[in-house]
N, C-alpha and C positions, 0 to 999 in steps of 0.2 A: 616853197612845199612843192617835193617830189614824190609823188602818189603812182604807184603800181598796182593795176588790176590784174588778176589771178583767176583765168577759167579756163575749163577744157579746150571750149572751144568759142569760138566767135558767131554762132549758128544755132539754131533750135530757140526756142523757150529762153532759157536761163542765160545762154550766150550773147544772145541778142540782147537781153534785160543788160549785161555788166557791159557790152559795146556800146550800146545805146549813152550809158551813163559814161562809161568814158572820153565818147565824143562830144558830149555834152560838157562835161569840166572842159575839156578842150578849148569850146568856144567859147567859156567864162573865161580864158588864161590860164587856167590851173595847167601844173607840168603834170601831163596826165599819161602813164603808156599803159596796152595794154598786152600781157602775155598769157600766152595760149599755147595746149598741145597742137592742135589743127586750126591753121588759119583758111579757114572754108571760105570767109567773104573777105575779099582785100578792101583795107581801111586805114584810115591813117595811123599812126602810131601806132601799131599792131605788129607783135612782134612772136614769130613761134620760136617756141626753144625746142632744143634738140637732147633723143637722150644722154644720159653721161655718167649712171651708176648701172650696176646689176645688167651688164653687157656681157655674152657670151662671147668665150673668144676660141676661135677652132685651132686644134694642134696644126705648126705647123708644117707636121710629116704628112706626107699625104696617105701613107696606110694606117695610122692613128686617128685622120681626118675622118676617111671612112667609115673607120669602127664607129667613132664616136656618132657621126652621121646616125647610122644604124642604131645604136642606143639610144640617140636622142629619140627616133621614131619610136623608140616601145617604152618612152617614159623614164629611162634611165639617163645618168648623168645630166640631169638638169639642175640650173640653179633655181634656189626657194620661191623664186617670184614666178618662176617660170612652172615648178609645178604645181603651186598654187593657183597660175592663170587656166593651166590645163584644169584643174580639179573646179574652179568654177566653170570653165566655160563648157564643161558636161555636162554638171546639175542643170544651167541654163537652159540646154539642149531639151533634157531631160524635161522640166517642170515649166519650161516658157517661162519666164518671167529674168526680171531686169537684177543683178547683184554685182556691186562694183567694190573696187581694194581701195585702204587708206595706204598702201605702200606701191610705188612703182619705178620708174624707169628713171627719175631725173632727180635730180639733187638739185632745186631752183634757188637752195638757199647759199648756194654759189654765181647766182646768175648774174653778170655786172645790172642789170636793170634792177633786180634785188638789192644788191650791195650798193648804187647809190641812191636806193628811194631814202625819204624821211618817215614815210607808211605806208604798210601794206594793207589791200584789197582784196580780202577775197571771194568770191564766189561759188560757183558750183566747179568743183574741184576734184571730182571722183576718177580716179585712175589716172589723176595727173599730178596730186600734190602728195608727194611721199611723206607721210606726218610724222613718223620718227626722225628721218633727216631736215627737216625744214624746223618744228618747232624745237629742235633742241640748238640749232645754229640762229633761230630766229629770235633778237632780242627789241624790236623795233616794234611800235606802238601795229596793233593787226585788227582791223574793223573785218568783220564778216557775214556775207549777208546771207540768209540762211533760203535756199533758192527751193527747198524739198525737205522731206524729213529723213534724208541720210546722215544728220548728223545727232539723230539717237538711235541709231543702229549698226553694226556692225559695215555690213555691204546692203542692205535693204534702204530702199528711198522712199517707201509709201507703208504706211502701217497696217495697211490691208493685204497686203501682199506678205507683209514679215508676220501675218498671223496663221495665213494660207499656208507656207510655205515654209516658215523657219523650222518646221520638223524634218525636212529631207537637207538643212542646210545647216543645222544644228554644229555642229563642230565649227565647221570655216566660218561660220555666225559667230560662235563665240569666242571665236583665234581674231576676229577681225574688230572683233567690238573691245575686247583687250591692248590690242594695239593703239586703238585710238583714247581708250581710257588712258595709259600709260602715258604716250605723248603730250597728250592736253593737263596731266597731271601737275598742279602747282606753278600753271603759266598766271602771269599777272596782267599782261601786256594784250591781251582779245578783249573788243568790245565787240558783241552781238548784235544784227541789224535783224527784226524778224518784218517781213513784206507784210502781214498781218498782223490782227489779236489773234487770230488762230494761230497761227505759226508761233508767234511771241508764247501762246498759254502752252502749246506740244514743246518748247524748247525748254519752258521752268521744269515740266515733268517730264523729261527723256531724261535715261537712265546712264548714258555715255560721259554724260559732262552738264551742268546745267548752273554752274557757279558763275560763269561771265557775268558781266551788265548787259542788258540787252535795249535796244530802243524797239522801235516798230519807226519804220519809213516806207513808202510805198516803193513800187516800180513808177517813176515816169514815163509818161507817152510822149509824143511826139505831136501835141493839138495843133500845127498847122497842116499837117500832114491828114491826120485823121480830123475832119468837118464835117458840117454839114453841104451834103450835095445835091445834085437837084435826081428827085427819087426815079421820076420819068427817063431821063437821060441814063440812071442808072440801070434801070430795068431794062429800056431798049437795048444799052450795051451788052447785057447778061443776059436776053431774050427771054427776059421774065414777062408775065401777062402783067399787063398794066395796070386790071380788076382784080386781080388775085390777092389775096393775104398773103404775106410772104415772112416767111420766118427764117433766120440765118442763125448756124451753128458751124462752130471751130475746133478742129483739135489738131494736133501734129498728127494722131492714127485715129481714124475713125473709128476702127476696130479696138480701142482701147476703151474697157466695161468701166474703168473709173470715169472718161467722161459724158455717161450718160446717155449715147444716142440711140440706144433700142427704146429708152424711157423714154425720148421726147418722141421718138414715129408713134409710137404706142398710144402716146397723149393725146397728138395730134390726131390721128384714127381714129378716137373716142368721139371728137366732135362732131363727125359726119358731115362737114362740110366739102363741099366738091370743089370751092375755089380756093383752097389752101396749097401753097407752095414752098417746098422748103427748100433752099440752097446749103450745101454742106463743106466746107474745106478744110480738107485734110489729105494724107498720103492713105492708102487703103483700095479695096474694090468699091466700085460705084454699088449705091443704095436703094433698094429698089422697093415699092410697095406698091398695092394693089387699088388702096385707096385715096393717096396723095403723091402729087407731082413731086417728086425728090430730083434738084440738079446737082451733081457731085462735081467741084472742079478740080478736085484734088488739090498740090499744096501751092497754096498763093504766096511766092516770095515778094512781091513788090507792096509796099504801104499803100502806095495808092489806089492798087488795083484791090486791096483788103480793104480800103475805105470806100471804092465803090459800092462792093458787095455789102457794106453793112449799110449803105444810106439808100441801096433798095429796098433792105427788109422795112417790114412793119414793125419785128419784136427781132432783141437778137436772145436768144435761149443759152443759159450754159446750168446743163443739168449735169455738173460734177457733184460725184461721192466726194473729191478730197481735191483742195487747189492749195498751193503755198501763196497764192495772191491773184492770180485770174485776167492777166493784163486783154484776153480777147473783149470779155466783158466793158475795161475803163474803155478801150475802142470804140467800139460799136457805140457807147454813149457819149462819147467825146465828138461821134459823129451825128448827135442826135437823135440816135433809136432809144427808144425805151428797153428795160432788158428785166429777163425772166429766168429766176436762177436758186438753184437749191443752195440754203445757208452753208457755204464753202468757201473759203480762200476769202477774197475782199469783198464777195458780196452783202453781208451782213454789214460792212461800214458803209460802202457805195453806192447801195440802194435805198431809195426813199422813197414816199407818195409823189415824188414831183417826177420821178425818172424812172421805176420801175418797180416790179413787184418781186421783192423776197418771198420763194413758197415758205408753206411749216413745217417740211420733212422734205426726206429724199425718196419719196415713193412717185409712182405713175401717177394715182390720182391724185397727189398734193401738187406735182407738175400740171394735170389738166384742168386743176382748179384756180392753180396761180396765171394760168393763160387765158381761163373763164377771165377772170377779175381783172385782168391788163384788157381784155376786149370790149370794158364796159367803162373804161377810164379814156378820157381824152389827154395827151403827153403835148406840152409845147416843146419841138425840139431845141432851140435856142439855151430854153430850161435847162433839159436834160445836159445839155453842152455844158452849159456853165459850172452845174454841181461839178461837173469831173476836172475841168479848169483850173480851179479854184484849189483843188486839194492834187491832181495827181499829174499836173504841167511837169516836163522834163527839167526845165527851169528851174522851176519850185523845188524839186527834191534834189536837183545837185546841189543847187543852194545848203537845202538842212545838210546835207552830206558832207559839203565844205565845211557847214556849223561845227560837224561832230569831228572829222580832222582835227578842225584848230582846239579844242578843246582837248584832244588828246595829245598832241605834239605838242 
């Protein structure tokens, strides 16, 4: 069976999730290819697609070309997709939010890898998959992993941002939602996959399309790389105090409000303990506090170094208001580190009394209470790790997907 995975990139949370699944399938002997718009990490059997539709062709005449250049600079003589892209760019700059399009400059339905495939697996495809051309021309089985809430909106990716900014994006949001509805109408060859039960519930209640069958298969992680490491050595390597109570936090962007870093800092400060240390992983300005020691490591791309950061911690904290999954939570627990988390993403399914604390709500007070509760318990690192291996190893998840592929083909 020939499978093609489609993802906007092979980096970032969603891109890495798609890439790791693809690589694991290759290791299991599957005929798997990953097709991306941006190949940002060199990996086997990963192809970067080239744009092939909606391309502006300047006039051949030098005078006309110059005139066109001036007109285009002022927003005239633009292709429809260029006008839409420019409008979205201006709105994003004004309101500092994230908005993507279900139309693009790629006709992936004509790509040789797609033509050869028996089954197509969609991942995070924003600004890459051109819904109208793709779904009109593809009649092969499609598996679609829901990696955020974009499936339920025209261009937004999370409910929180939708309700906050929809009045500013009203017309363009409605237009993009209609494009999705029309492209997906009457399709019978799509099977959705949710990463968590919370994501599954969102899909079943979204207004774009909720008619496709949906299964729940979580993200898989490399449980060999993310494993229990010597805490003293990890702290020595990171410059942590051996006697401190160390917490870790991870986000692509530290200032992403959905990830809840300010609530975590406030909760830790409220404990009034001089021995608390917080390690933050993620892009953004360094974080400071007058009451606790905070170490900001920036972006960490190496899984081995990331596992060392987890292993240096006494607790990993995920105070997110929204998550489609929560990969870092599972990675940390695979390193034997108990987790403290808000009830978002995979946390309600992954956390039990043996491996962490699920907070009662999404407030600073709930987080502080969860931290205090965790500090009263004793956790066994091998047991914390085993609860993850049993459900979230990349080998198990890959086999679950292969079984789903076989049932559809």
